[in-house]
CHARMM-style PDB file with segment names, atoms N, HN, CA, C and O in Angstrom:
ATOM      1  N   MET     1       0.854  -1.179   0.000  1.00  0.00      PROA
ATOM      2  CA  MET     1       0.000   0.000   0.000  1.00  0.00      PROA
ATOM      3  C   MET     1       0.897   1.239   0.000  1.00  0.00      PROA
ATOM      4  O   MET     1       1.800   1.352   0.829  1.00  0.00      PROA
ATOM      5  N   PRO     2       0.641   2.202  -0.961  1.00  0.00      PROA
ATOM      6  CA  PRO     2       1.500   3.382  -1.027  1.00  0.00      PROA
ATOM      7  C   PRO     2       1.209   4.342   0.117  1.00  0.00      PROA
ATOM      8  O   PRO     2       0.106   4.349   0.665  1.00  0.00      PROA
ATOM      9  N   PRO     3       2.189   5.143   0.474  1.00  0.00      PROA
ATOM     10  CA  PRO     3       1.959   6.119   1.544  1.00  0.00      PROA
ATOM     11  C   PRO     3       0.918   7.160   1.098  1.00  0.00      PROA
ATOM     12  O   PRO     3       0.728   7.383  -0.097  1.00  0.00      PROA
ATOM     13  N   TYR     4       0.261   7.782   2.054  1.00  0.00      PROA
ATOM     14  HN  TYR     4       0.415   7.601   3.025  1.00  0.00      PROA
ATOM     15  CA  TYR     4      -0.823   8.708   1.759  1.00  0.00      PROA
ATOM     16  C   TYR     4      -0.357  10.008   1.109  1.00  0.00      PROA
ATOM     17  O   TYR     4      -1.142  10.658   0.419  1.00  0.00      PROA
ATOM     18  N   ASP     5       0.905  10.405   1.313  1.00  0.00      PROA
ATOM     19  HN  ASP     5       1.543   9.876   1.873  1.00  0.00      PROA
ATOM     20  CA  ASP     5       1.363  11.681   0.771  1.00  0.00      PROA
ATOM     21  C   ASP     5       1.810  11.591  -0.690  1.00  0.00      PROA
ATOM     22  O   ASP     5       2.078  12.624  -1.303  1.00  0.00      PROA
ATOM     23  N   SER     6       1.899  10.386  -1.265  1.00  0.00      PROA
ATOM     24  HN  SER     6       1.682   9.546  -0.767  1.00  0.00      PROA
ATOM     25  CA  SER     6       2.318  10.276  -2.664  1.00  0.00      PROA
ATOM     26  C   SER     6       1.077  10.242  -3.564  1.00  0.00      PROA
ATOM     27  O   SER     6       0.088   9.587  -3.234  1.00  0.00      PROA
ATOM     28  N   PRO     7       1.129  10.953  -4.706  1.00  0.00      PROA
ATOM     29  CA  PRO     7      -0.031  10.953  -5.613  1.00  0.00      PROA
ATOM     30  C   PRO     7      -0.190   9.601  -6.287  1.00  0.00      PROA
ATOM     31  O   PRO     7       0.785   8.877  -6.489  1.00  0.00      PROA
ATOM     32  N   SER     8      -1.399   9.274  -6.624  1.00  0.00      PROA
ATOM     33  HN  SER     8      -2.191   9.861  -6.460  1.00  0.00      PROA
ATOM     34  CA  SER     8      -1.652   7.998  -7.285  1.00  0.00      PROA
ATOM     35  C   SER     8      -1.152   8.052  -8.723  1.00  0.00      PROA
ATOM     36  O   SER     8      -0.890   9.129  -9.258  1.00  0.00      PROA
ATOM     37  N   THR     9      -1.025   6.904  -9.331  1.00  0.00      PROA
ATOM     38  HN  THR     9      -1.238   6.029  -8.896  1.00  0.00      PROA
ATOM     39  CA  THR     9      -0.555   6.856 -10.718  1.00  0.00      PROA
ATOM     40  C   THR     9      -1.592   7.435 -11.668  1.00  0.00      PROA
ATOM     41  O   THR     9      -1.227   7.910 -12.744  1.00  0.00      PROA
ATOM     42  N   ALA    10      -2.875   7.412 -11.308  1.00  0.00      PROA
ATOM     43  HN  ALA    10      -3.171   7.025 -10.434  1.00  0.00      PROA
ATOM     44  CA  ALA    10      -3.910   7.981 -12.164  1.00  0.00      PROA
ATOM     45  C   ALA    10      -3.774   9.501 -12.267  1.00  0.00      PROA
ATOM     46  O   ALA    10      -4.189  10.092 -13.263  1.00  0.00      PROA
ATOM     47  N   ALA    11      -3.208  10.124 -11.263  1.00  0.00      PROA
ATOM     48  HN  ALA    11      -2.871   9.644 -10.453  1.00  0.00      PROA
ATOM     49  CA  ALA    11      -3.048  11.575 -11.298  1.00  0.00      PROA
ATOM     50  C   ALA    11      -2.014  11.993 -12.330  1.00  0.00      PROA
ATOM     51  O   ALA    11      -2.060  13.118 -12.827  1.00  0.00      PROA
ATOM     52  N   TRP    12      -1.081  11.108 -12.660  1.00  0.00      PROA
ATOM     53  HN  TRP    12      -1.042  10.194 -12.255  1.00  0.00      PROA
ATOM     54  CA  TRP    12      -0.020  11.458 -13.594  1.00  0.00      PROA
ATOM     55  C   TRP    12      -0.324  11.017 -15.023  1.00  0.00      PROA
ATOM     56  O   TRP    12       0.439  11.337 -15.934  1.00  0.00      PROA
ATOM     57  N   GLU    13      -1.412  10.298 -15.239  1.00  0.00      PROA
ATOM     58  HN  GLU    13      -2.032  10.038 -14.499  1.00  0.00      PROA
ATOM     59  CA  GLU    13      -1.737   9.854 -16.596  1.00  0.00      PROA
ATOM     60  C   GLU    13      -2.311  11.007 -17.396  1.00  0.00      PROA
ATOM     61  O   GLU    13      -3.139  11.758 -16.883  1.00  0.00      PROA
ATOM     62  N   PRO    14      -1.887  11.164 -18.648  1.00  0.00      PROA
ATOM     63  CA  PRO    14      -2.447  12.243 -19.469  1.00  0.00      PROA
ATOM     64  C   PRO    14      -3.893  11.931 -19.835  1.00  0.00      PROA
ATOM     65  O   PRO    14      -4.265  10.774 -20.026  1.00  0.00      PROA
ATOM     66  N   HSD    15      -4.690  12.974 -19.929  1.00  0.00      PROA
ATOM     67  HN  HSD    15      -4.388  13.915 -19.774  1.00  0.00      PROA
ATOM     68  CA  HSD    15      -6.094  12.808 -20.275  1.00  0.00      PROA
ATOM     69  C   HSD    15      -6.247  12.730 -21.784  1.00  0.00      PROA
ATOM     70  O   HSD    15      -5.373  13.179 -22.525  1.00  0.00      PROA
ATOM     71  N   GLY    16      -7.346  12.165 -22.236  1.00  0.00      PROA
ATOM     72  HN  GLY    16      -8.056  11.800 -21.634  1.00  0.00      PROA
ATOM     73  CA  GLY    16      -7.580  11.979 -23.665  1.00  0.00      PROA
ATOM     74  C   GLY    16      -7.892  13.264 -24.396  1.00  0.00      PROA
ATOM     75  O   GLY    16      -7.512  13.409 -25.558  1.00  0.00      PROA
ATOM     76  N   ARG    17      -8.576  14.210 -23.754  1.00  0.00      PROA
ATOM     77  HN  ARG    17      -8.885  14.093 -22.810  1.00  0.00      PROA
ATOM     78  CA  ARG    17      -8.958  15.455 -24.418  1.00  0.00      PROA
ATOM     79  C   ARG    17      -8.569  16.650 -23.570  1.00  0.00      PROA
ATOM     80  O   ARG    17      -8.440  16.563 -22.349  1.00  0.00      PROA
ATOM     81  N   ALA    18      -8.389  17.757 -24.249  1.00  0.00      PROA
ATOM     82  HN  ALA    18      -8.494  17.827 -25.241  1.00  0.00      PROA
ATOM     83  CA  ALA    18      -8.137  19.006 -23.541  1.00  0.00      PROA
ATOM     84  C   ALA    18      -9.458  19.539 -22.996  1.00  0.00      PROA
ATOM     85  O   ALA    18     -10.530  19.039 -23.337  1.00  0.00      PROA
ATOM     86  N   ALA    19      -9.371  20.530 -22.172  1.00  0.00      PROA
ATOM     87  HN  ALA    19      -8.500  20.936 -21.895  1.00  0.00      PROA
ATOM     88  CA  ALA    19     -10.583  21.132 -21.607  1.00  0.00      PROA
ATOM     89  C   ALA    19     -11.424  21.736 -22.719  1.00  0.00      PROA
ATOM     90  O   ALA    19     -10.895  22.250 -23.705  1.00  0.00      PROA
ATOM     91  N   GLU    20     -12.739  21.670 -22.550  1.00  0.00      PROA
ATOM     92  HN  GLU    20     -13.169  21.252 -21.750  1.00  0.00      PROA
ATOM     93  CA  GLU    20     -13.635  22.207 -23.565  1.00  0.00      PROA
ATOM     94  C   GLU    20     -13.545  23.721 -23.611  1.00  0.00      PROA
ATOM     95  O   GLU    20     -13.447  24.390 -22.582  1.00  0.00      PROA
ATOM     96  N   THR    21     -13.581  24.240 -24.820  1.00  0.00      PROA
ATOM     97  HN  THR    21     -13.661  23.696 -25.655  1.00  0.00      PROA
ATOM     98  CA  THR    21     -13.585  25.685 -25.002  1.00  0.00      PROA
ATOM     99  C   THR    21     -14.972  26.121 -25.428  1.00  0.00      PROA
ATOM    100  O   THR    21     -15.867  25.289 -25.580  1.00  0.00      PROA
ATOM    101  N   GLY    22     -15.158  27.413 -25.622  1.00  0.00      PROA
ATOM    102  HN  GLY    22     -14.431  28.089 -25.499  1.00  0.00      PROA
ATOM    103  CA  GLY    22     -16.446  27.921 -26.049  1.00  0.00      PROA
ATOM    104  C   GLY    22     -16.847  27.416 -27.419  1.00  0.00      PROA
ATOM    105  O   GLY    22     -18.036  27.285 -27.711  1.00  0.00      PROA
ATOM    106  N   VAL    23     -15.861  27.129 -28.268  1.00  0.00      PROA
ATOM    107  HN  VAL    23     -14.895  27.236 -28.032  1.00  0.00      PROA
ATOM    108  CA  VAL    23     -16.152  26.652 -29.619  1.00  0.00      PROA
ATOM    109  C   VAL    23     -16.714  25.237 -29.564  1.00  0.00      PROA
ATOM    110  O   VAL    23     -17.552  24.873 -30.388  1.00  0.00      PROA
ATOM    111  N   ASP    24     -16.263  24.441 -28.606  1.00  0.00      PROA
ATOM    112  HN  ASP    24     -15.582  24.737 -27.936  1.00  0.00      PROA
ATOM    113  CA  ASP    24     -16.716  23.058 -28.495  1.00  0.00      PROA
ATOM    114  C   ASP    24     -18.158  22.956 -28.012  1.00  0.00      PROA
ATOM    115  O   ASP    24     -18.824  21.952 -28.264  1.00  0.00      PROA
ATOM    116  N   ARG    25     -18.642  23.976 -27.325  1.00  0.00      PROA
ATOM    117  HN  ARG    25     -18.101  24.791 -27.120  1.00  0.00      PROA
ATOM    118  CA  ARG    25     -19.982  23.915 -26.720  1.00  0.00      PROA
ATOM    119  C   ARG    25     -20.951  24.805 -27.489  1.00  0.00      PROA
ATOM    120  O   ARG    25     -21.510  25.741 -26.918  1.00  0.00      PROA
ATOM    121  N   ARG    26     -21.155  24.533 -28.756  1.00  0.00      PROA
ATOM    122  HN  ARG    26     -20.701  23.773 -29.220  1.00  0.00      PROA
ATOM    123  CA  ARG    26     -22.084  25.322 -29.553  1.00  0.00      PROA
ATOM    124  C   ARG    26     -23.513  24.885 -29.267  1.00  0.00      PROA
ATOM    125  O   ARG    26     -23.783  23.700 -29.072  1.00  0.00      PROA
ATOM    126  N   VAL    27     -24.427  25.852 -29.243  1.00  0.00      PROA
ATOM    127  HN  VAL    27     -24.208  26.815 -29.401  1.00  0.00      PROA
ATOM    128  CA  VAL    27     -25.840  25.565 -29.059  1.00  0.00      PROA
ATOM    129  C   VAL    27     -26.461  25.479 -30.447  1.00  0.00      PROA
ATOM    130  O   VAL    27     -26.267  26.381 -31.261  1.00  0.00      PROA
ATOM    131  N   PRO    28     -27.199  24.421 -30.730  1.00  0.00      PROA
ATOM    132  CA  PRO    28     -27.814  24.310 -32.061  1.00  0.00      PROA
ATOM    133  C   PRO    28     -28.772  25.466 -32.336  1.00  0.00      PROA
ATOM    134  O   PRO    28     -29.431  25.965 -31.423  1.00  0.00      PROA
ATOM    135  N   VAL    29     -28.845  25.885 -33.592  1.00  0.00      PROA
ATOM    136  HN  VAL    29     -28.310  25.479 -34.333  1.00  0.00      PROA
ATOM    137  CA  VAL    29     -29.695  27.006 -33.980  1.00  0.00      PROA
ATOM    138  C   VAL    29     -31.157  26.675 -33.719  1.00  0.00      PROA
ATOM    139  O   VAL    29     -31.933  27.558 -33.354  1.00  0.00      PROA
ATOM    140  N   LEU    30     -31.542  25.424 -33.901  1.00  0.00      PROA
ATOM    141  HN  LEU    30     -30.912  24.707 -34.197  1.00  0.00      PROA
ATOM    142  CA  LEU    30     -32.932  25.025 -33.665  1.00  0.00      PROA
ATOM    143  C   LEU    30     -33.328  25.258 -32.212  1.00  0.00      PROA
ATOM    144  O   LEU    30     -34.452  25.674 -31.933  1.00  0.00      PROA
ATOM    145  N   THR    31     -32.418  24.992 -31.293  1.00  0.00      PROA
ATOM    146  HN  THR    31     -31.505  24.654 -31.519  1.00  0.00      PROA
ATOM    147  CA  THR    31     -32.704  25.202 -29.875  1.00  0.00      PROA
ATOM    148  C   THR    31     -32.914  26.680 -29.582  1.00  0.00      PROA
ATOM    149  O   THR    31     -33.825  27.049 -28.840  1.00  0.00      PROA
ATOM    150  N   LEU    32     -32.066  27.528 -30.169  1.00  0.00      PROA
ATOM    151  HN  LEU    32     -31.327  27.228 -30.771  1.00  0.00      PROA
ATOM    152  CA  LEU    32     -32.217  28.963 -29.949  1.00  0.00      PROA
ATOM    153  C   LEU    32     -33.522  29.468 -30.553  1.00  0.00      PROA
ATOM    154  O   LEU    32     -34.212  30.281 -29.938  1.00  0.00      PROA
ATOM    155  N   GLY    33     -33.867  29.000 -31.737  1.00  0.00      PROA
ATOM    156  HN  GLY    33     -33.306  28.339 -32.236  1.00  0.00      PROA
ATOM    157  CA  GLY    33     -35.108  29.422 -32.382  1.00  0.00      PROA
ATOM    158  C   GLY    33     -36.328  28.984 -31.603  1.00  0.00      PROA
ATOM    159  O   GLY    33     -37.291  29.738 -31.468  1.00  0.00      PROA
ATOM    160  N   ALA    34     -36.290  27.761 -31.088  1.00  0.00      PROA
ATOM    161  HN  ALA    34     -35.508  27.148 -31.197  1.00  0.00      PROA
ATOM    162  CA  ALA    34     -37.429  27.265 -30.303  1.00  0.00      PROA
ATOM    163  C   ALA    34     -37.586  28.071 -29.019  1.00  0.00      PROA
ATOM    164  O   ALA    34     -38.707  28.378 -28.615  1.00  0.00      PROA
ATOM    165  N   GLY    35     -36.496  28.410 -28.387  1.00  0.00      PROA
ATOM    166  HN  GLY    35     -35.585  28.161 -28.715  1.00  0.00      PROA
ATOM    167  CA  GLY    35     -36.564  29.208 -27.162  1.00  0.00      PROA
ATOM    168  C   GLY    35     -37.118  30.596 -27.418  1.00  0.00      PROA
ATOM    169  O   GLY    35     -37.943  31.093 -26.651  1.00  0.00      PROA
ATOM    170  N   LEU    36     -36.664  31.225 -28.502  1.00  0.00      PROA
ATOM    171  HN  LEU    36     -35.994  30.822 -29.125  1.00  0.00      PROA
ATOM    172  CA  LEU    36     -37.177  32.556 -28.837  1.00  0.00      PROA
ATOM    173  C   LEU    36     -38.664  32.503 -29.184  1.00  0.00      PROA
ATOM    174  O   LEU    36     -39.428  33.399 -28.824  1.00  0.00      PROA
ATOM    175  N   THR    37     -39.062  31.448 -29.883  1.00  0.00      PROA
ATOM    176  HN  THR    37     -38.442  30.720 -30.176  1.00  0.00      PROA
ATOM    177  CA  THR    37     -40.475  31.301 -30.240  1.00  0.00      PROA
ATOM    178  C   THR    37     -41.339  31.140 -28.996  1.00  0.00      PROA
ATOM    179  O   THR    37     -42.391  31.770 -28.883  1.00  0.00      PROA
ATOM    180  N   LEU    38     -40.903  30.308 -28.069  1.00  0.00      PROA
ATOM    181  HN  LEU    38     -40.049  29.797 -28.160  1.00  0.00      PROA
ATOM    182  CA  LEU    38     -41.671  30.110 -26.833  1.00  0.00      PROA
ATOM    183  C   LEU    38     -41.733  31.387 -25.998  1.00  0.00      PROA
ATOM    184  O   LEU    38     -42.755  31.687 -25.380  1.00  0.00      PROA
ATOM    185  N   MET    39     -40.632  32.134 -25.985  1.00  0.00      PROA
ATOM    186  HN  MET    39     -39.802  31.890 -26.487  1.00  0.00      PROA
ATOM    187  CA  MET    39     -40.653  33.404 -25.266  1.00  0.00      PROA
ATOM    188  C   MET    39     -41.621  34.381 -25.916  1.00  0.00      PROA
ATOM    189  O   MET    39     -42.333  35.100 -25.214  1.00  0.00      PROA
ATOM    190  N   GLY    40     -41.661  34.421 -27.234  1.00  0.00      PROA
ATOM    191  HN  GLY    40     -41.083  33.837 -27.804  1.00  0.00      PROA
ATOM    192  CA  GLY    40     -42.588  35.300 -27.937  1.00  0.00      PROA
ATOM    193  C   GLY    40     -44.031  34.931 -27.677  1.00  0.00      PROA
ATOM    194  O   GLY    40     -44.876  35.805 -27.482  1.00  0.00      PROA
ATOM    195  N   ILE    41     -44.321  33.629 -27.674  1.00  0.00      PROA
ATOM    196  HN  ILE    41     -43.635  32.919 -27.833  1.00  0.00      PROA
ATOM    197  CA  ILE    41     -45.685  33.179 -27.379  1.00  0.00      PROA
ATOM    198  C   ILE    41     -46.075  33.570 -25.953  1.00  0.00      PROA
ATOM    199  O   ILE    41     -47.195  34.023 -25.716  1.00  0.00      PROA
ATOM    200  N   GLY    42     -45.162  33.396 -25.015  1.00  0.00      PROA
ATOM    201  HN  GLY    42     -44.252  33.028 -25.208  1.00  0.00      PROA
ATOM    202  CA  GLY    42     -45.439  33.753 -23.624  1.00  0.00      PROA
ATOM    203  C   GLY    42     -45.660  35.246 -23.455  1.00  0.00      PROA
ATOM    204  O   GLY    42     -46.576  35.662 -22.746  1.00  0.00      PROA
ATOM    205  N   LEU    43     -44.825  36.060 -24.104  1.00  0.00      PROA
ATOM    206  HN  LEU    43     -44.080  35.722 -24.680  1.00  0.00      PROA
ATOM    207  CA  LEU    43     -45.004  37.505 -24.008  1.00  0.00      PROA
ATOM    208  C   LEU    43     -46.305  37.940 -24.672  1.00  0.00      PROA
ATOM    209  O   LEU    43     -46.983  38.839 -24.175  1.00  0.00      PROA
ATOM    210  N   GLY    44     -46.661  37.306 -25.797  1.00  0.00      PROA
ATOM    211  HN  GLY    44     -46.110  36.575 -26.200  1.00  0.00      PROA
ATOM    212  CA  GLY    44     -47.925  37.623 -26.452  1.00  0.00      PROA
ATOM    213  C   GLY    44     -49.107  37.264 -25.576  1.00  0.00      PROA
ATOM    214  O   GLY    44     -50.081  38.013 -25.500  1.00  0.00      PROA
ATOM    215  N   PHE    45     -49.027  36.134 -24.923  1.00  0.00      PROA
ATOM    216  HN  PHE    45     -48.236  35.525 -24.984  1.00  0.00      PROA
ATOM    217  CA  PHE    45     -50.104  35.717 -24.024  1.00  0.00      PROA
ATOM    218  C   PHE    45     -50.258  36.697 -22.865  1.00  0.00      PROA
ATOM    219  O   PHE    45     -51.373  37.076 -22.506  1.00  0.00      PROA
ATOM    220  N   ILE    46     -49.136  37.102 -22.285  1.00  0.00      PROA
ATOM    221  HN  ILE    46     -48.231  36.794 -22.577  1.00  0.00      PROA
ATOM    222  CA  ILE    46     -49.188  38.067 -21.181  1.00  0.00      PROA
ATOM    223  C   ILE    46     -49.738  39.403 -21.685  1.00  0.00      PROA
ATOM    224  O   ILE    46     -50.510  40.059 -20.985  1.00  0.00      PROA
ATOM    225  N   GLY    47     -49.345  39.807 -22.898  1.00  0.00      PROA
ATOM    226  HN  GLY    47     -48.719  39.274 -23.467  1.00  0.00      PROA
ATOM    227  CA  GLY    47     -49.851  41.065 -23.462  1.00  0.00      PROA
ATOM    228  C   GLY    47     -51.348  41.023 -23.672  1.00  0.00      PROA
ATOM    229  O   GLY    47     -52.031  42.008 -23.395  1.00  0.00      PROA
ATOM    230  N   LEU    48     -51.878  39.910 -24.152  1.00  0.00      PROA
ATOM    231  HN  LEU    48     -51.322  39.110 -24.377  1.00  0.00      PROA
ATOM    232  CA  LEU    48     -53.321  39.781 -24.342  1.00  0.00      PROA
ATOM    233  C   LEU    48     -54.061  39.789 -23.015  1.00  0.00      PROA
ATOM    234  O   LEU    48     -55.130  40.387 -22.894  1.00  0.00      PROA
ATOM    235  N   ARG    49     -53.490  39.125 -22.026  1.00  0.00      PROA
ATOM    236  HN  ARG    49     -52.622  38.640 -22.124  1.00  0.00      PROA
ATOM    237  CA  ARG    49     -54.138  39.077 -20.710  1.00  0.00      PROA
ATOM    238  C   ARG    49     -54.179  40.467 -20.083  1.00  0.00      PROA
ATOM    239  O   ARG    49     -55.188  40.844 -19.488  1.00  0.00      PROA
ATOM    240  N   VAL    50     -53.100  41.232 -20.209  1.00  0.00      PROA
ATOM    241  HN  VAL    50     -52.280  40.926 -20.693  1.00  0.00      PROA
ATOM    242  CA  VAL    50     -53.045  42.569 -19.621  1.00  0.00      PROA
ATOM    243  C   VAL    50     -53.995  43.511 -20.360  1.00  0.00      PROA
ATOM    244  O   VAL    50     -54.616  44.375 -19.742  1.00  0.00      PROA
ATOM    245  N   ARG    51     -54.110  43.347 -21.676  1.00  0.00      PROA
ATOM    246  HN  ARG    51     -53.606  42.644 -22.178  1.00  0.00      PROA
ATOM    247  CA  ARG    51     -54.944  44.225 -22.482  1.00  0.00      PROA
ATOM    248  C   ARG    51     -56.439  44.050 -22.155  1.00  0.00      PROA
ATOM    249  O   ARG    51     -57.213  45.006 -22.221  1.00  0.00      PROA
ATOM    250  N   HSD    52     -56.827  42.822 -21.804  1.00  0.00      PROA
ATOM    251  HN  HSD    52     -56.198  42.046 -21.750  1.00  0.00      PROA
ATOM    252  CA  HSD    52     -58.226  42.551 -21.533  1.00  0.00      PROA
ATOM    253  C   HSD    52     -58.633  42.874 -20.096  1.00  0.00      PROA
ATOM    254  O   HSD    52     -59.800  42.704 -19.744  1.00  0.00      PROA
ATOM    255  N   VAL    53     -57.728  43.323 -19.281  1.00  0.00      PROA
ATOM    256  HN  VAL    53     -56.780  43.461 -19.567  1.00  0.00      PROA
ATOM    257  CA  VAL    53     -58.058  43.639 -17.881  1.00  0.00      PROA
ATOM    258  C   VAL    53     -58.673  44.992 -17.759  1.00  0.00      PROA
ATOM    259  OT1 VAL    53     -59.012  45.419 -16.656  1.00  0.00      PROA
TER     260      VAL     53
END
């Protein structure tokens, strides 16, 4: 059993990939369009409700 103060061998193994950057985490255009559409529907609904009060 290795002493507690020495790092394990897994700590020294190189990882398969580098850290993700902003380019790697792209949001699909369909997701953005669907979100904007739902927000527009919600704002329209709130606008109609306020107008009829």
